[in-house]
C-alpha positions as CSV (number, residue, x, y, z in Angstrom):
1,M,130.6,143.3,-27.0
2,K,133.3,146.0,-26.8
3,I,131.5,149.2,-25.8
4,P,132.0,151.9,-28.4
5,K,133.7,154.9,-26.9
6,R,131.3,157.6,-28.0
7,K,128.5,158.5,-30.4
8,E,129.7,160.8,-33.1
9,N,127.1,163.5,-33.2
10,S,126.6,167.1,-32.2
11,N,125.6,166.0,-28.7
12,S,128.7,164.0,-27.9
13,Q,131.0,165.0,-25.2
14,G,134.7,165.1,-26.0
15,N,135.5,162.5,-23.4
16,E,135.7,159.0,-24.9
17,E,134.3,157.3,-21.8
18,Y,130.9,159.0,-22.2
19,I,127.9,158.9,-24.5
20,R,125.5,161.8,-24.3
21,I,122.2,162.3,-26.1
22,G,119.8,164.9,-24.8
23,Q,119.3,164.6,-21.1
24,L,121.0,161.1,-20.9
25,T,124.7,160.7,-20.2
26,M,126.3,157.2,-20.0
27,D,129.6,156.5,-18.3
28,T,130.7,153.5,-20.3
29,Y,133.6,152.7,-18.0
30,N,131.5,152.4,-14.8
31,Q,128.3,151.4,-16.6
32,V,126.3,154.2,-14.9
33,V,123.6,156.3,-16.5
34,N,122.7,159.9,-15.6
35,F,119.2,160.7,-16.8
36,K,117.5,163.9,-16.1
37,G,119.8,164.5,-13.2
38,K,119.3,161.1,-11.6
39,V,122.1,158.6,-11.4
40,I,121.1,155.0,-12.3
41,K,123.1,151.8,-12.1
42,V,121.9,149.6,-15.0
43,P,122.5,145.8,-15.1
44,S,125.2,144.8,-17.6
45,C,123.1,143.2,-20.3
46,S,120.5,146.0,-20.2
47,F,123.4,148.6,-20.3
48,Q,124.7,147.0,-23.5
49,T,121.2,147.2,-25.0
50,L,121.0,150.9,-24.1
51,V,124.4,151.6,-25.6
52,N,123.3,150.0,-28.8
53,L,120.0,151.9,-28.9
54,L,121.8,155.2,-28.3
55,L,124.5,154.6,-30.9
56,H,121.8,154.1,-33.5
57,S,119.4,156.7,-32.3
58,P,117.0,157.7,-33.8
59,E,117.1,154.7,-36.1
60,P,115.5,151.5,-35.0
61,V,117.7,148.5,-34.0
62,P,116.6,145.0,-34.9
63,Y,116.0,142.5,-32.1
64,T,118.8,140.3,-33.5
65,S,121.3,143.1,-33.5
66,L,120.4,144.2,-29.9
67,V,121.2,140.7,-28.7
68,A,124.1,139.8,-31.0
69,D,126.1,142.9,-30.0
70,Y,126.6,141.8,-26.4
71,K,126.4,138.0,-26.8
72,G,129.0,138.1,-29.5
73,N,127.0,135.8,-31.8
74,R,123.8,135.6,-33.8
75,V,120.7,134.1,-32.2
76,G,117.3,133.2,-33.7
77,E,114.6,135.9,-34.2
78,L,112.4,134.5,-31.4
79,E,115.2,134.2,-28.8
80,A,116.4,137.7,-29.7
81,R,112.9,139.2,-29.4
82,D,112.4,137.7,-26.0
83,K,115.8,138.7,-24.7
84,S,115.4,142.3,-26.1
85,R,111.9,142.6,-24.5
86,H,113.4,141.7,-21.1
87,D,116.2,144.2,-21.4
88,V,113.9,146.9,-22.6
89,Y,111.5,146.2,-19.7
90,I,114.3,146.7,-17.2
91,L,115.4,149.9,-19.0
92,R,111.9,151.3,-19.1
93,K,111.4,150.7,-15.4
94,M,114.6,152.6,-14.7
95,L,114.3,155.4,-17.2
96,E,110.7,156.0,-18.2
97,Q,108.2,157.9,-16.0
98,N,105.5,155.5,-17.1
99,N,106.9,152.3,-18.5
100,L,103.5,151.4,-20.0
101,A,103.5,154.6,-22.1
102,P,107.2,155.0,-22.9
103,E,108.6,158.3,-24.3
104,H,112.2,157.3,-25.1
105,I,112.4,153.5,-25.8
106,L,109.9,152.9,-28.5
107,P,108.9,149.6,-30.1
108,V,109.1,149.2,-33.9
109,D,106.5,146.4,-34.5
110,G,108.0,143.2,-35.9
111,F,111.5,144.7,-36.0
112,G,113.0,146.0,-32.7
113,Y,113.3,149.2,-30.7
114,K,114.6,152.7,-31.1
115,W,115.7,155.5,-28.7
116,V,114.0,158.9,-29.2
117,T,115.0,162.0,-27.3
């Protein structure tokens, strides 16, 4: 997936290499996340998932879209759900205070996930 350069909303920075929503800033060139003043290096596949969630925030993103965007092709619903769950698990461990009670990456039952600020 080609990483989109920025989210077009009132929280975006002018620099095209960054996505900023609330207290989260992503450097799309170096694949680094700054969240609440903490710099986090996110694995590539999980980074792509986070980019996708942020670009659609606060709308939910279907499992198949989360996976297809970085794999470059469509996969089955079951495979997409399993892969998305793994990526979200990694992201929650890195970004959430309590990954068992997430505040930002929320599930949408039977559909996918969404990012909430």
